[in-house]
C-alpha positions as CSV (number, residue, x, y, z in Angstrom):
1,M,35.5,-153.3,104.4
2,G,38.7,-153.1,106.3
3,E,40.0,-155.9,108.6
4,V,37.8,-158.9,109.0
5,D,36.7,-160.1,112.5
6,T,37.0,-163.9,112.2
7,S,34.9,-164.5,115.4
8,I,31.8,-163.6,113.4
9,G,30.6,-164.3,109.9
10,H,29.5,-162.2,107.0
11,V,26.5,-162.4,104.7
12,Y,27.7,-161.0,101.4
13,L,26.3,-159.7,98.2
14,M,28.4,-160.5,95.1
15,R,28.1,-159.8,91.4
16,N,29.8,-161.3,88.4
17,K,30.2,-159.5,85.1
18,S,29.5,-162.7,83.2
19,M,26.1,-162.9,85.0
20,P,24.9,-159.2,84.9
21,S,21.3,-160.0,85.7
22,R,22.1,-162.1,88.8
23,V,23.4,-161.5,92.3
24,K,24.8,-164.0,94.8
25,I,23.9,-163.8,98.4
26,G,25.7,-166.2,100.7
27,F,27.7,-166.3,103.9
28,T,31.2,-167.0,105.0
29,L,32.9,-167.4,108.3
30,G,36.0,-165.8,106.8
31,D,36.7,-162.7,104.7
32,P,34.1,-162.1,102.0
33,K,36.8,-161.1,99.5
34,E,38.6,-164.4,100.1
35,R,35.3,-166.2,99.5
36,A,34.9,-164.3,96.2
37,N,38.4,-165.4,95.2
38,E,37.5,-169.0,96.0
39,L,34.3,-168.9,93.9
40,S,36.2,-167.2,91.1
41,T,38.8,-170.0,90.8
42,H,36.5,-172.5,89.2
43,T,37.1,-173.0,85.5
44,G,33.5,-172.5,84.6
45,I,33.5,-168.9,85.8
46,P,34.8,-166.6,83.1
47,E,34.9,-163.4,85.3
48,P,35.8,-163.0,88.9
49,F,33.1,-162.4,91.6
50,E,33.1,-159.0,93.1
51,V,32.0,-158.3,96.7
52,V,29.4,-155.5,96.5
53,G,28.8,-155.5,100.3
54,A,28.7,-157.6,103.4
55,V,27.1,-157.5,106.8
56,A,29.0,-158.8,109.8
57,T,26.9,-161.0,112.1
58,A,27.2,-163.5,114.9
59,W,24.5,-165.6,113.1
60,P,25.5,-165.7,109.4
61,R,23.6,-168.9,108.6
62,E,20.4,-167.6,110.1
63,V,20.8,-164.2,108.5
64,E,21.5,-165.8,105.1
65,A,18.4,-168.0,105.4
66,E,16.2,-165.0,106.4
67,A,17.5,-163.0,103.4
68,H,16.9,-165.9,101.1
69,R,13.4,-166.3,102.5
70,Q,12.6,-162.7,101.9
71,L,14.0,-162.9,98.3
72,D,12.5,-166.3,97.5
73,N,10.4,-164.9,94.7
74,L,13.6,-163.8,92.9
75,R,15.5,-167.0,93.4
76,V,16.9,-168.3,90.1
77,S,16.9,-172.0,91.1
78,R,15.8,-173.8,94.3
79,G,18.7,-174.5,96.6
80,R,21.0,-172.0,94.8
81,E,22.2,-168.6,96.2
82,F,21.6,-166.7,93.0
83,F,18.8,-164.1,92.6
84,K,17.4,-162.2,89.7
85,A,18.6,-158.6,89.6
86,D,17.1,-157.5,86.3
87,Q,13.4,-157.3,86.7
88,Y,13.4,-153.5,87.1
89,S,16.6,-152.5,85.4
90,S,15.5,-154.0,82.1
91,R,12.8,-151.4,82.1
92,H,15.3,-148.7,83.2
93,L,13.4,-148.2,86.4
94,V,16.5,-148.6,88.6
95,S,20.2,-148.8,88.1
96,D,22.5,-151.7,89.1
97,A,23.8,-149.6,91.9
98,E,20.2,-149.0,93.2
99,L,19.5,-152.8,92.9
100,N,22.7,-153.4,94.9
101,Q,21.4,-151.0,97.6
102,Y,18.1,-152.8,97.5
103,F,19.7,-156.2,98.1
104,M,22.0,-154.8,100.8
105,L,18.9,-153.3,102.6
106,I,17.3,-156.8,102.6
107,I,20.5,-158.4,104.0
108,T,20.8,-155.6,106.6
109,Q,17.1,-156.0,107.6
110,A,17.6,-159.8,107.9
111,A,20.6,-159.3,110.2
112,E,18.7,-156.9,112.4
113,A,15.7,-159.2,112.6
114,I,17.8,-162.2,113.5
115,D,19.7,-160.2,116.1
116,I,16.4,-159.2,117.7
117,Q,15.2,-162.7,117.6
118,K,18.4,-164.1,119.2
119,R,18.3,-161.4,121.9
120,Q,14.6,-162.2,122.6
121,E,15.5,-165.9,122.9
122,A,18.3,-165.1,125.3
123,L,16.1,-162.8,127.4
124,Y,13.4,-165.5,127.6
125,S,15.9,-168.0,128.7
126,E,17.2,-165.6,131.3
127,Y,13.6,-164.9,132.4
128,R,12.9,-168.7,132.9
129,L,16.1,-169.1,135.0
130,M,15.2,-166.0,137.1
131,S,11.6,-167.3,137.6
132,A,12.9,-170.7,138.7
133,R,15.3,-169.0,141.2
134,H,12.5,-166.8,142.5
135,V,10.1,-169.8,143.0
136,R,12.8,-171.6,145.0
137,K,13.4,-168.6,147.1
138,V,9.7,-168.1,147.8
139,H,9.2,-171.8,148.7
140,G,12.3,-171.7,150.9
141,F,11.0,-168.5,152.6
142,M,7.5,-170.0,153.1
143,S,8.9,-173.3,154.4
144,G,11.2,-171.4,156.8
145,C,8.2,-169.4,158.1
146,M,6.1,-172.6,158.5
147,K,8.9,-174.4,160.2
148,K,9.4,-171.6,162.7
149,N,5.7,-170.8,163.3
150,S,4.1,-174.2,163.0
151,P,6.7,-177.0,163.4
152,E,4.1,-179.7,163.6
153,D,2.4,-178.7,160.3
154,Y,5.8,-178.3,158.7
155,E,6.8,-181.9,159.7
156,Q,3.5,-183.3,158.4
157,M,4.0,-181.4,155.1
158,V,7.6,-182.7,154.7
159,E,6.4,-186.3,155.4
160,R,3.6,-186.0,152.8
161,F,6.2,-184.8,150.2
162,R,8.5,-187.7,151.1
163,Q,5.6,-190.2,150.7
164,A,4.5,-188.7,147.4
165,A,8.1,-188.8,146.1
166,E,8.7,-192.4,147.2
167,S,5.4,-193.5,145.6
168,E,6.5,-191.9,142.3
169,G,10.0,-193.5,142.5
170,G,11.6,-190.2,143.6
171,H,14.4,-189.6,146.0
172,G,12.3,-188.0,148.8
173,V,12.5,-184.5,150.2
174,Q,15.3,-183.0,152.2
175,D,14.6,-180.7,155.2
């Protein structure tokens, strides 16, 4: 995994030899290996957790939640981060390494989906700001044209806006 970028988080896949038919999928804002060490220090854990893989992401909580949502049918217990990893291997259909790849594909897909969702949200926010700027420019342009070409109509329009704003408790309209 190399050096860990602490400005982002990681969604990790861990295994523990004392729980061969389970995987743990969680997130950390630090190094996944350090998180494995933290989890392994509890006296109720006979074997240390091993990091199988991790995906770096700016949105670790959201990615973890999406991966958990996709794997909900394999969840061992509601509210826990452990998932069954034996449904196919017990029939020798896939190996543990292949199951690890499967879980990592789910985590990677969740990270990509959340990344797209966040970019879409940012673009929509940018679009709303751009639209508001555009409307102000168009209104300013039209007001300028009206003021230049028909000053009487412009003054009447400004007065109507002032009256409407005052009747609604507003602050009026500035020229």
